[in-house]
C-alpha positions in Angstrom: 162.2 126.9 115.2 163.0 126.2 118.8 159.6 124.6 119.4 160.1 122.4 116.4 163.4 121.2 117.8 161.9 120.6 121.2 159.2 118.5 119.6 161.7 116.4 117.7 163.8 115.9 120.9 160.8 114.4 122.7 161.1 111.2 120.8 164.4 110.4 122.5 164.4 109.0 126.1 166.9 107.9 128.5 166.4 104.3 129.4 169.1 102.1 130.9 167.4 99.1 129.3 169.2 96.7 131.6 167.7 93.8 129.6 169.4 94.9 126.4 172.6 96.5 128.0 171.7 100.2 127.6 173.7 102.4 125.4 176.7 100.0 125.2 174.3 97.2 124.2 173.0 99.4 121.4 176.5 100.1 120.3 177.3 96.4 120.3 174.1 95.6 118.4 175.0 98.2 115.7 178.4 96.6 115.3 176.8 93.2 115.0 174.5 94.5 112.2 177.5 95.8 110.4 179.3 92.5 110.7 176.1 90.6 109.6 175.5 88.7 112.8 172.2 90.6 113.5 169.4 91.9 111.2 168.6 95.6 110.9 165.1 95.0 112.2 166.3 93.4 115.4 168.3 96.6 116.1 165.1 98.6 116.8 164.7 97.1 120.3 168.1 98.5 121.2 167.5 102.1 120.1 166.9 104.7 122.8 163.7 106.2 121.4 160.1 106.2 122.2 158.1 105.0 119.2 154.7 106.2 120.5 156.1 109.7 121.2 157.8 109.8 117.8 154.5 109.0 116.0 152.6 111.6 118.1 155.2 114.3 117.3 155.1 113.4 113.6 151.3 113.7 113.4 151.5 117.1 115.2 154.2 118.2 112.8 152.1 117.3 109.7 149.0 119.0 111.1 151.0 122.2 111.9 152.5 122.4 108.5 149.2 121.7 106.7 147.6 124.5 108.7 150.6 126.7 107.9 150.1 126.1 104.2 146.3 126.7 104.3 146.2 129.5 106.9 149.2 131.6 106.6 150.2 130.9 103.0 146.9 130.5 101.2 144.7 132.9 103.1 147.4 135.2 104.3 149.7 135.5 101.3 148.1 134.0 98.2 144.7 135.7 98.7 146.4 139.0 99.5 148.5 138.7 96.4 145.3 138.1 94.4 143.6 141.1 96.0 146.5 143.3 95.2 146.5 142.2 91.6 142.7 142.9 91.4 143.3 146.3 92.9 145.9 147.1 90.3 143.7 146.0 87.5 140.6 147.9 88.7 142.4 151.1 89.6 144.9 151.0 86.7 143.7 154.3 85.2 143.6 156.1 88.5 147.0 155.1 89.9 150.1 156.9 89.1 153.1 155.2 87.7 154.9 155.1 91.1 151.9 153.6 92.9 151.6 150.9 90.2 155.2 150.0 90.6 154.8 149.8 94.4 151.8 147.6 94.0 153.7 145.3 91.7 156.7 145.2 94.1 154.2 144.2 96.9 152.8 141.5 94.6 156.3 140.2 93.8 157.2 140.1 97.5 154.1 138.1 98.3 154.9 135.7 95.5 158.4 135.2 96.8 157.1 134.5 100.3 154.6 132.0 98.9 157.3 130.2 97.0 159.7 130.1 99.9 157.1 128.8 102.4 155.8 126.2 99.9 159.3 124.9 99.2 160.2 124.8 102.9 157.0 123.2 104.1 156.6 120.7 101.3 160.0 119.3 102.1 159.0 118.8 105.7 155.4 117.5 105.2 155.8 115.3 102.2 153.0 114.3 99.8 150.2 115.3 102.1 151.0 119.0 101.5 151.1 118.6 97.7 147.4 119.7 97.1 147.9 122.7 99.4 151.1 123.7 97.5 149.3 123.2 94.2 146.4 125.5 95.4 148.8 128.2 96.5 150.7 128.1 93.2 147.4 128.2 91.3 146.2 131.4 93.1 149.7 132.9 92.7 149.7 132.2 89.0 146.2 133.6 88.7 147.4 136.8 90.4 150.5 137.0 88.1 148.2 136.6 85.1 146.0 139.5 86.4 149.0 141.7 86.6 150.1 140.8 83.1 146.7 141.4 81.6 146.3 144.7 83.4 148.9 145.9 80.9 147.8 143.8 78.0 144.0 144.3 78.1 142.4 147.5 76.8 140.4 148.1 79.9 143.0 146.5 82.2 140.6 143.8 83.7 141.0 140.1 83.0 139.2 137.0 84.3 140.0 133.3 84.0 136.6 132.4 82.4 136.0 135.7 80.6 139.4 136.8 79.3 139.8 140.6 78.8 136.7 142.3 80.2 135.1 145.4 78.5 134.4 147.8 81.3 132.9 150.6 79.2 129.9 150.0 76.9 130.7 150.2 73.3 
C-alpha cells in the first residue's frame, strides 16, 4: 500500500515554471477556465505534474496488478481451491464429517479471497484485467461445482466434460 502511494506521488513534481507563473499561475488558469476565458486543454501546461512519469507509473501499475491476478490469485488461490475440491471429492468416503467441513471452510475462505482480490484489482486495472478476472471466476465456479457434486454424485466425483464419474465397475 505504501509503495503504491509512493509510485502515484512520483507523477507530481515541484517546478516553479517561471514562464507560466508557478502555482499561482496554475490557480489563475483554473479560475480562467471556470470563467470561460481559457479552454480546459490549455490548462494542462499549467499543471505541476510530469506526464512522462505519470505514464511510466501507470504502466507499472497495470503490469503489477495483472501479475497479481495471474500469479497470486489464479495460481495461488483459484488452483488451490480447485485442488481442495478435488481432494474432497476423491477422499469423500475416507474423510470424517469434521474433516469434510474443515475442507469446505478452507474452500469458502479461498473463494472469498478470490472474490475480494478480483473486485479490488479490477477496479484499479480496468478492462485489461477482465480476462484474468473471468479465468479466476471460472476456476472458482468449477471448484464450487466439484464440491456440490461431491454430495450429489453417487461416487462423489464429477468432471466438466464427463459429469458424474463411476469410480467402481458395475
